[in-house]
mmCIF entry with sequence, helices, sheets and N, C-alpha, C, O atoms, coordinates in Angstrom:
data_MODEL
# 
_entry.id   MODEL 
# 
_entity.id                         1 
_entity.type                       polymer 
_entity.pdbx_number_of_molecules   1 
# 
_entity_poly.entity_id                      1 
_entity_poly.type                           'polypeptide(L)' 
_entity_poly.nstd_linkage                   no 
_entity_poly.nstd_monomer                   no 
_entity_poly.pdbx_seq_one_letter_code       MTEADLAQDLVDMGIPKADIIFGLHPSYKRPYTDYGVA 
_entity_poly.pdbx_seq_one_letter_code_can   MTEADLAQDLVDMGIPKADIIFGLHPSYKRPYTDYGVA 
_entity_poly.pdbx_strand_id                 A 
# 
loop_
_entity_poly_seq.entity_id 
_entity_poly_seq.num 
_entity_poly_seq.mon_id 
_entity_poly_seq.hetero 
1 1  MET n 
1 2  THR n 
1 3  GLU n 
1 4  ALA n 
1 5  ASP n 
1 6  LEU n 
1 7  ALA n 
1 8  GLN n 
1 9  ASP n 
1 10 LEU n 
1 11 VAL n 
1 12 ASP n 
1 13 MET n 
1 14 GLY n 
1 15 ILE n 
1 16 PRO n 
1 17 LYS n 
1 18 ALA n 
1 19 ASP n 
1 20 ILE n 
1 21 ILE n 
1 22 PHE n 
1 23 GLY n 
1 24 LEU n 
1 25 HIS n 
1 26 PRO n 
1 27 SER n 
1 28 TYR n 
1 29 LYS n 
1 30 ARG n 
1 31 PRO n 
1 32 TYR n 
1 33 THR n 
1 34 ASP n 
1 35 TYR n 
1 36 GLY n 
1 37 VAL n 
1 38 ALA n 
# 
_struct_asym.id          A 
_struct_asym.entity_id   1 
# 
loop_
_struct_conf.conf_type_id 
_struct_conf.id 
_struct_conf.pdbx_PDB_helix_id 
_struct_conf.beg_label_comp_id 
_struct_conf.beg_label_asym_id 
_struct_conf.beg_label_seq_id 
_struct_conf.pdbx_beg_PDB_ins_code 
_struct_conf.end_label_comp_id 
_struct_conf.end_label_asym_id 
_struct_conf.end_label_seq_id 
_struct_conf.pdbx_end_PDB_ins_code 
_struct_conf.beg_auth_comp_id 
_struct_conf.beg_auth_asym_id 
_struct_conf.beg_auth_seq_id 
_struct_conf.end_auth_comp_id 
_struct_conf.end_auth_asym_id 
_struct_conf.end_auth_seq_id 
_struct_conf.pdbx_PDB_helix_class 
_struct_conf.details 
_struct_conf.pdbx_PDB_helix_length 
HELX_P HELX_P1 AA1 LEU A 6  ? ASP A 12 ? LEU A 6  ASP A 12 1 ? 7 
HELX_P HELX_P2 AA2 LYS A 17 ? ASP A 19 ? LYS A 17 ASP A 19 5 ? 3 
HELX_P HELX_P3 AA3 ARG A 30 ? TYR A 32 ? ARG A 30 TYR A 32 5 ? 3 
# 
_struct_conf_type.id          HELX_P 
_struct_conf_type.criteria    ? 
_struct_conf_type.reference   ? 
# 
loop_
_atom_site.group_PDB 
_atom_site.id 
_atom_site.type_symbol 
_atom_site.label_atom_id 
_atom_site.label_alt_id 
_atom_site.label_comp_id 
_atom_site.label_asym_id 
_atom_site.label_entity_id 
_atom_site.label_seq_id 
_atom_site.pdbx_PDB_ins_code 
_atom_site.Cartn_x 
_atom_site.Cartn_y 
_atom_site.Cartn_z 
_atom_site.occupancy 
_atom_site.B_iso_or_equiv 
_atom_site.pdbx_formal_charge 
_atom_site.auth_seq_id 
_atom_site.auth_comp_id 
_atom_site.auth_asym_id 
_atom_site.auth_atom_id 
_atom_site.pdbx_PDB_model_num 
ATOM 1   N N  . MET A 1 1  ? -3.333  6.627   -18.575 1.00 0.00 ? 1  MET A N  1 
ATOM 2   C CA . MET A 1 1  ? -3.865  5.411   -17.989 1.00 0.00 ? 1  MET A CA 1 
ATOM 3   C C  . MET A 1 1  ? -3.644  5.441   -16.476 1.00 0.00 ? 1  MET A C  1 
ATOM 4   O O  . MET A 1 1  ? -2.550  5.759   -16.010 1.00 0.00 ? 1  MET A O  1 
ATOM 5   N N  . THR A 1 2  ? -4.664  5.117   -15.730 1.00 0.00 ? 2  THR A N  1 
ATOM 6   C CA . THR A 1 2  ? -4.593  5.102   -14.272 1.00 0.00 ? 2  THR A CA 1 
ATOM 7   C C  . THR A 1 2  ? -4.396  3.673   -13.792 1.00 0.00 ? 2  THR A C  1 
ATOM 8   O O  . THR A 1 2  ? -5.043  2.743   -14.274 1.00 0.00 ? 2  THR A O  1 
ATOM 9   N N  . GLU A 1 3  ? -3.497  3.519   -12.842 1.00 0.00 ? 3  GLU A N  1 
ATOM 10  C CA . GLU A 1 3  ? -3.247  2.189   -12.278 1.00 0.00 ? 3  GLU A CA 1 
ATOM 11  C C  . GLU A 1 3  ? -4.409  1.801   -11.367 1.00 0.00 ? 3  GLU A C  1 
ATOM 12  O O  . GLU A 1 3  ? -4.822  2.586   -10.513 1.00 0.00 ? 3  GLU A O  1 
ATOM 13  N N  . ALA A 1 4  ? -4.925  0.611   -11.547 1.00 0.00 ? 4  ALA A N  1 
ATOM 14  C CA . ALA A 1 4  ? -6.049  0.136   -10.749 1.00 0.00 ? 4  ALA A CA 1 
ATOM 15  C C  . ALA A 1 4  ? -5.594  -0.219  -9.339  1.00 0.00 ? 4  ALA A C  1 
ATOM 16  O O  . ALA A 1 4  ? -4.522  -0.795  -9.151  1.00 0.00 ? 4  ALA A O  1 
ATOM 17  N N  . ASP A 1 5  ? -6.399  0.122   -8.366  1.00 0.00 ? 5  ASP A N  1 
ATOM 18  C CA . ASP A 1 5  ? -6.138  -0.244  -6.975  1.00 0.00 ? 5  ASP A CA 1 
ATOM 19  C C  . ASP A 1 5  ? -7.181  -1.282  -6.579  1.00 0.00 ? 5  ASP A C  1 
ATOM 20  O O  . ASP A 1 5  ? -8.203  -0.962  -5.972  1.00 0.00 ? 5  ASP A O  1 
ATOM 21  N N  . LEU A 1 6  ? -6.901  -2.517  -6.933  1.00 0.00 ? 6  LEU A N  1 
ATOM 22  C CA . LEU A 1 6  ? -7.851  -3.602  -6.733  1.00 0.00 ? 6  LEU A CA 1 
ATOM 23  C C  . LEU A 1 6  ? -8.227  -3.769  -5.266  1.00 0.00 ? 6  LEU A C  1 
ATOM 24  O O  . LEU A 1 6  ? -9.396  -3.978  -4.945  1.00 0.00 ? 6  LEU A O  1 
ATOM 25  N N  . ALA A 1 7  ? -7.252  -3.679  -4.383  1.00 0.00 ? 7  ALA A N  1 
ATOM 26  C CA . ALA A 1 7  ? -7.543  -3.844  -2.955  1.00 0.00 ? 7  ALA A CA 1 
ATOM 27  C C  . ALA A 1 7  ? -8.514  -2.766  -2.477  1.00 0.00 ? 7  ALA A C  1 
ATOM 28  O O  . ALA A 1 7  ? -9.445  -3.065  -1.729  1.00 0.00 ? 7  ALA A O  1 
ATOM 29  N N  . GLN A 1 8  ? -8.311  -1.535  -2.894  1.00 0.00 ? 8  GLN A N  1 
ATOM 30  C CA . GLN A 1 8  ? -9.213  -0.458  -2.479  1.00 0.00 ? 8  GLN A CA 1 
ATOM 31  C C  . GLN A 1 8  ? -10.597 -0.652  -3.080  1.00 0.00 ? 8  GLN A C  1 
ATOM 32  O O  . GLN A 1 8  ? -11.599 -0.355  -2.430  1.00 0.00 ? 8  GLN A O  1 
ATOM 33  N N  . ASP A 1 9  ? -10.666 -1.143  -4.303  1.00 0.00 ? 9  ASP A N  1 
ATOM 34  C CA . ASP A 1 9  ? -11.966 -1.440  -4.917  1.00 0.00 ? 9  ASP A CA 1 
ATOM 35  C C  . ASP A 1 9  ? -12.728 -2.472  -4.088  1.00 0.00 ? 9  ASP A C  1 
ATOM 36  O O  . ASP A 1 9  ? -13.938 -2.347  -3.899  1.00 0.00 ? 9  ASP A O  1 
ATOM 37  N N  . LEU A 1 10 ? -12.024 -3.490  -3.593  1.00 0.00 ? 10 LEU A N  1 
ATOM 38  C CA . LEU A 1 10 ? -12.661 -4.514  -2.762  1.00 0.00 ? 10 LEU A CA 1 
ATOM 39  C C  . LEU A 1 10 ? -13.154 -3.923  -1.443  1.00 0.00 ? 10 LEU A C  1 
ATOM 40  O O  . LEU A 1 10 ? -14.250 -4.245  -0.985  1.00 0.00 ? 10 LEU A O  1 
ATOM 41  N N  . VAL A 1 11 ? -12.348 -3.064  -0.839  1.00 0.00 ? 11 VAL A N  1 
ATOM 42  C CA . VAL A 1 11 ? -12.748 -2.404  0.410   1.00 0.00 ? 11 VAL A CA 1 
ATOM 43  C C  . VAL A 1 11 ? -13.982 -1.536  0.156   1.00 0.00 ? 11 VAL A C  1 
ATOM 44  O O  . VAL A 1 11 ? -14.914 -1.521  0.961   1.00 0.00 ? 11 VAL A O  1 
ATOM 45  N N  . ASP A 1 12 ? -13.982 -0.817  -0.960  1.00 0.00 ? 12 ASP A N  1 
ATOM 46  C CA . ASP A 1 12 ? -15.126 0.028   -1.302  1.00 0.00 ? 12 ASP A CA 1 
ATOM 47  C C  . ASP A 1 12 ? -16.402 -0.792  -1.503  1.00 0.00 ? 12 ASP A C  1 
ATOM 48  O O  . ASP A 1 12 ? -17.506 -0.278  -1.321  1.00 0.00 ? 12 ASP A O  1 
ATOM 49  N N  . MET A 1 13 ? -16.253 -2.057  -1.876  1.00 0.00 ? 13 MET A N  1 
ATOM 50  C CA . MET A 1 13 ? -17.408 -2.936  -2.070  1.00 0.00 ? 13 MET A CA 1 
ATOM 51  C C  . MET A 1 13 ? -17.857 -3.578  -0.758  1.00 0.00 ? 13 MET A C  1 
ATOM 52  O O  . MET A 1 13 ? -18.824 -4.339  -0.739  1.00 0.00 ? 13 MET A O  1 
ATOM 53  N N  . GLY A 1 14 ? -17.155 -3.272  0.346   1.00 0.00 ? 14 GLY A N  1 
ATOM 54  C CA . GLY A 1 14 ? -17.570 -3.758  1.650   1.00 0.00 ? 14 GLY A CA 1 
ATOM 55  C C  . GLY A 1 14 ? -16.788 -4.941  2.187   1.00 0.00 ? 14 GLY A C  1 
ATOM 56  O O  . GLY A 1 14 ? -17.141 -5.481  3.235   1.00 0.00 ? 14 GLY A O  1 
ATOM 57  N N  . ILE A 1 15 ? -15.739 -5.357  1.499   1.00 0.00 ? 15 ILE A N  1 
ATOM 58  C CA . ILE A 1 15 ? -14.934 -6.484  1.975   1.00 0.00 ? 15 ILE A CA 1 
ATOM 59  C C  . ILE A 1 15 ? -13.926 -5.962  3.000   1.00 0.00 ? 15 ILE A C  1 
ATOM 60  O O  . ILE A 1 15 ? -13.178 -5.033  2.699   1.00 0.00 ? 15 ILE A O  1 
ATOM 61  N N  . PRO A 1 16 ? -13.890 -6.535  4.196   1.00 0.00 ? 16 PRO A N  1 
ATOM 62  C CA . PRO A 1 16 ? -12.948 -6.072  5.223   1.00 0.00 ? 16 PRO A CA 1 
ATOM 63  C C  . PRO A 1 16 ? -11.494 -6.274  4.785   1.00 0.00 ? 16 PRO A C  1 
ATOM 64  O O  . PRO A 1 16 ? -11.161 -7.254  4.118   1.00 0.00 ? 16 PRO A O  1 
ATOM 65  N N  . LYS A 1 17 ? -10.641 -5.328  5.175   1.00 0.00 ? 17 LYS A N  1 
ATOM 66  C CA . LYS A 1 17 ? -9.216  -5.438  4.828   1.00 0.00 ? 17 LYS A CA 1 
ATOM 67  C C  . LYS A 1 17 ? -8.611  -6.731  5.356   1.00 0.00 ? 17 LYS A C  1 
ATOM 68  O O  . LYS A 1 17 ? -7.711  -7.293  4.731   1.00 0.00 ? 17 LYS A O  1 
ATOM 69  N N  . ALA A 1 18 ? -9.089  -7.206  6.492   1.00 0.00 ? 18 ALA A N  1 
ATOM 70  C CA . ALA A 1 18 ? -8.555  -8.438  7.079   1.00 0.00 ? 18 ALA A CA 1 
ATOM 71  C C  . ALA A 1 18 ? -8.822  -9.654  6.200   1.00 0.00 ? 18 ALA A C  1 
ATOM 72  O O  . ALA A 1 18 ? -8.150  -10.677 6.333   1.00 0.00 ? 18 ALA A O  1 
ATOM 73  N N  . ASP A 1 19 ? -9.802  -9.549  5.300   1.00 0.00 ? 19 ASP A N  1 
ATOM 74  C CA . ASP A 1 19 ? -10.135 -10.659 4.403   1.00 0.00 ? 19 ASP A CA 1 
ATOM 75  C C  . ASP A 1 19 ? -9.401  -10.585 3.069   1.00 0.00 ? 19 ASP A C  1 
ATOM 76  O O  . ASP A 1 19 ? -9.532  -11.484 2.238   1.00 0.00 ? 19 ASP A O  1 
ATOM 77  N N  . ILE A 1 20 ? -8.632  -9.525  2.859   1.00 0.00 ? 20 ILE A N  1 
ATOM 78  C CA . ILE A 1 20 ? -7.900  -9.341  1.604   1.00 0.00 ? 20 ILE A CA 1 
ATOM 79  C C  . ILE A 1 20 ? -6.440  -9.711  1.842   1.00 0.00 ? 20 ILE A C  1 
ATOM 80  O O  . ILE A 1 20 ? -5.789  -9.144  2.719   1.00 0.00 ? 20 ILE A O  1 
ATOM 81  N N  . ILE A 1 21 ? -5.927  -10.658 1.064   1.00 0.00 ? 21 ILE A N  1 
ATOM 82  C CA . ILE A 1 21 ? -4.541  -11.124 1.200   1.00 0.00 ? 21 ILE A CA 1 
ATOM 83  C C  . ILE A 1 21 ? -3.776  -10.729 -0.057  1.00 0.00 ? 21 ILE A C  1 
ATOM 84  O O  . ILE A 1 21 ? -4.219  -11.019 -1.168  1.00 0.00 ? 21 ILE A O  1 
ATOM 85  N N  . PHE A 1 22 ? -2.644  -10.079 0.105   1.00 0.00 ? 22 PHE A N  1 
ATOM 86  C CA . PHE A 1 22 ? -1.791  -9.739  -1.028  1.00 0.00 ? 22 PHE A CA 1 
ATOM 87  C C  . PHE A 1 22 ? -0.914  -10.940 -1.357  1.00 0.00 ? 22 PHE A C  1 
ATOM 88  O O  . PHE A 1 22 ? 0.183   -11.074 -0.816  1.00 0.00 ? 22 PHE A O  1 
ATOM 89  N N  . GLY A 1 23 ? -1.381  -11.795 -2.222  1.00 0.00 ? 23 GLY A N  1 
ATOM 90  C CA . GLY A 1 23 ? -0.644  -13.004 -2.579  1.00 0.00 ? 23 GLY A CA 1 
ATOM 91  C C  . GLY A 1 23 ? 0.628   -12.736 -3.356  1.00 0.00 ? 23 GLY A C  1 
ATOM 92  O O  . GLY A 1 23 ? 1.519   -13.584 -3.401  1.00 0.00 ? 23 GLY A O  1 
ATOM 93  N N  . LEU A 1 24 ? 0.725   -11.560 -3.972  1.00 0.00 ? 24 LEU A N  1 
ATOM 94  C CA . LEU A 1 24 ? 1.918   -11.242 -4.752  1.00 0.00 ? 24 LEU A CA 1 
ATOM 95  C C  . LEU A 1 24 ? 3.028   -10.645 -3.895  1.00 0.00 ? 24 LEU A C  1 
ATOM 96  O O  . LEU A 1 24 ? 4.167   -10.520 -4.346  1.00 0.00 ? 24 LEU A O  1 
ATOM 97  N N  . HIS A 1 25 ? 2.697   -10.278 -2.664  1.00 0.00 ? 25 HIS A N  1 
ATOM 98  C CA . HIS A 1 25 ? 3.717   -9.775  -1.748  1.00 0.00 ? 25 HIS A CA 1 
ATOM 99  C C  . HIS A 1 25 ? 4.342   -10.961 -1.025  1.00 0.00 ? 25 HIS A C  1 
ATOM 100 O O  . HIS A 1 25 ? 3.638   -11.913 -0.688  1.00 0.00 ? 25 HIS A O  1 
ATOM 101 N N  . PRO A 1 26 ? 5.649   -10.924 -0.780  1.00 0.00 ? 26 PRO A N  1 
ATOM 102 C CA . PRO A 1 26 ? 6.275   -12.002 -0.007  1.00 0.00 ? 26 PRO A CA 1 
ATOM 103 C C  . PRO A 1 26 ? 5.630   -12.092 1.380   1.00 0.00 ? 26 PRO A C  1 
ATOM 104 O O  . PRO A 1 26 ? 5.231   -11.078 1.953   1.00 0.00 ? 26 PRO A O  1 
ATOM 105 N N  . SER A 1 27 ? 5.533   -13.294 1.902   1.00 0.00 ? 27 SER A N  1 
ATOM 106 C CA . SER A 1 27 ? 4.841   -13.494 3.180   1.00 0.00 ? 27 SER A CA 1 
ATOM 107 C C  . SER A 1 27 ? 5.467   -12.695 4.322   1.00 0.00 ? 27 SER A C  1 
ATOM 108 O O  . SER A 1 27 ? 4.765   -12.326 5.263   1.00 0.00 ? 27 SER A O  1 
ATOM 109 N N  . TYR A 1 28 ? 6.766   -12.422 4.262   1.00 0.00 ? 28 TYR A N  1 
ATOM 110 C CA . TYR A 1 28 ? 7.397   -11.666 5.347   1.00 0.00 ? 28 TYR A CA 1 
ATOM 111 C C  . TYR A 1 28 ? 7.018   -10.184 5.311   1.00 0.00 ? 28 TYR A C  1 
ATOM 112 O O  . TYR A 1 28 ? 7.209   -9.489  6.309   1.00 0.00 ? 28 TYR A O  1 
ATOM 113 N N  . LYS A 1 29 ? 6.489   -9.681  4.195   1.00 0.00 ? 29 LYS A N  1 
ATOM 114 C CA . LYS A 1 29 ? 6.071   -8.280  4.106   1.00 0.00 ? 29 LYS A CA 1 
ATOM 115 C C  . LYS A 1 29 ? 4.598   -8.083  4.444   1.00 0.00 ? 29 LYS A C  1 
ATOM 116 O O  . LYS A 1 29 ? 4.185   -6.968  4.762   1.00 0.00 ? 29 LYS A O  1 
ATOM 117 N N  . ARG A 1 30 ? 3.813   -9.128  4.380   1.00 0.00 ? 30 ARG A N  1 
ATOM 118 C CA . ARG A 1 30 ? 2.362   -9.003  4.563   1.00 0.00 ? 30 ARG A CA 1 
ATOM 119 C C  . ARG A 1 30 ? 1.953   -8.458  5.927   1.00 0.00 ? 30 ARG A C  1 
ATOM 120 O O  . ARG A 1 30 ? 0.983   -7.703  6.000   1.00 0.00 ? 30 ARG A O  1 
ATOM 121 N N  . PRO A 1 31 ? 2.652   -8.806  7.017   1.00 0.00 ? 31 PRO A N  1 
ATOM 122 C CA . PRO A 1 31 ? 2.234   -8.250  8.315   1.00 0.00 ? 31 PRO A CA 1 
ATOM 123 C C  . PRO A 1 31 ? 2.348   -6.726  8.386   1.00 0.00 ? 31 PRO A C  1 
ATOM 124 O O  . PRO A 1 31 ? 1.747   -6.107  9.264   1.00 0.00 ? 31 PRO A O  1 
ATOM 125 N N  . TYR A 1 32 ? 3.100   -6.120  7.489   1.00 0.00 ? 32 TYR A N  1 
ATOM 126 C CA . TYR A 1 32 ? 3.312   -4.677  7.521   1.00 0.00 ? 32 TYR A CA 1 
ATOM 127 C C  . TYR A 1 32 ? 2.292   -3.913  6.684   1.00 0.00 ? 32 TYR A C  1 
ATOM 128 O O  . TYR A 1 32 ? 2.384   -2.691  6.566   1.00 0.00 ? 32 TYR A O  1 
ATOM 129 N N  . THR A 1 33 ? 1.326   -4.613  6.104   1.00 0.00 ? 33 THR A N  1 
ATOM 130 C CA . THR A 1 33 ? 0.250   -3.957  5.366   1.00 0.00 ? 33 THR A CA 1 
ATOM 131 C C  . THR A 1 33 ? -0.960  -3.840  6.280   1.00 0.00 ? 33 THR A C  1 
ATOM 132 O O  . THR A 1 33 ? -0.978  -4.405  7.374   1.00 0.00 ? 33 THR A O  1 
ATOM 133 N N  . ASP A 1 34 ? -1.958  -3.115  5.833   1.00 0.00 ? 34 ASP A N  1 
ATOM 134 C CA . ASP A 1 34 ? -3.206  -3.000  6.596   1.00 0.00 ? 34 ASP A CA 1 
ATOM 135 C C  . ASP A 1 34 ? -4.171  -4.119  6.242   1.00 0.00 ? 34 ASP A C  1 
ATOM 136 O O  . ASP A 1 34 ? -5.337  -4.084  6.634   1.00 0.00 ? 34 ASP A O  1 
ATOM 137 N N  . TYR A 1 35 ? -3.690  -5.112  5.501   1.00 0.00 ? 35 TYR A N  1 
ATOM 138 C CA . TYR A 1 35 ? -4.558  -6.161  4.988   1.00 0.00 ? 35 TYR A CA 1 
ATOM 139 C C  . TYR A 1 35 ? -4.263  -7.482  5.683   1.00 0.00 ? 35 TYR A C  1 
ATOM 140 O O  . TYR A 1 35 ? -3.391  -7.556  6.549   1.00 0.00 ? 35 TYR A O  1 
ATOM 141 N N  . GLY A 1 36 ? -4.992  -8.520  5.301   1.00 0.00 ? 36 GLY A N  1 
ATOM 142 C CA . GLY A 1 36 ? -4.866  -9.823  5.936   1.00 0.00 ? 36 GLY A CA 1 
ATOM 143 C C  . GLY A 1 36 ? -3.509  -10.469 5.710   1.00 0.00 ? 36 GLY A C  1 
ATOM 144 O O  . GLY A 1 36 ? -2.755  -10.078 4.820   1.00 0.00 ? 36 GLY A O  1 
ATOM 145 N N  . VAL A 1 37 ? -3.217  -11.461 6.531   1.00 0.00 ? 37 VAL A N  1 
ATOM 146 C CA . VAL A 1 37 ? -1.960  -12.205 6.453   1.00 0.00 ? 37 VAL A CA 1 
ATOM 147 C C  . VAL A 1 37 ? -2.297  -13.683 6.349   1.00 0.00 ? 37 VAL A C  1 
ATOM 148 O O  . VAL A 1 37 ? -3.129  -14.196 7.097   1.00 0.00 ? 37 VAL A O  1 
ATOM 149 N N  . ALA A 1 38 ? -1.643  -14.361 5.415   1.00 0.00 ? 38 ALA A N  1 
ATOM 150 C CA . ALA A 1 38 ? -1.879  -15.806 5.268   1.00 0.00 ? 38 ALA A CA 1 
ATOM 151 C C  . ALA A 1 38 ? -0.568  -16.551 5.374   1.00 0.00 ? 38 ALA A C  1 
ATOM 152 O O  . ALA A 1 38 ? -0.546  -17.778 5.278   1.00 0.00 ? 38 ALA A O  1 
# 
């Protein structure tokens, strides 16, 4: 079984990384990703 990479799937569909927020990551870790921050 392969682990799904949902964020990469969204990027592949044309959604900018800045529009993707990792809600399951603590807010203090989000600035260290290549994705959006909320």
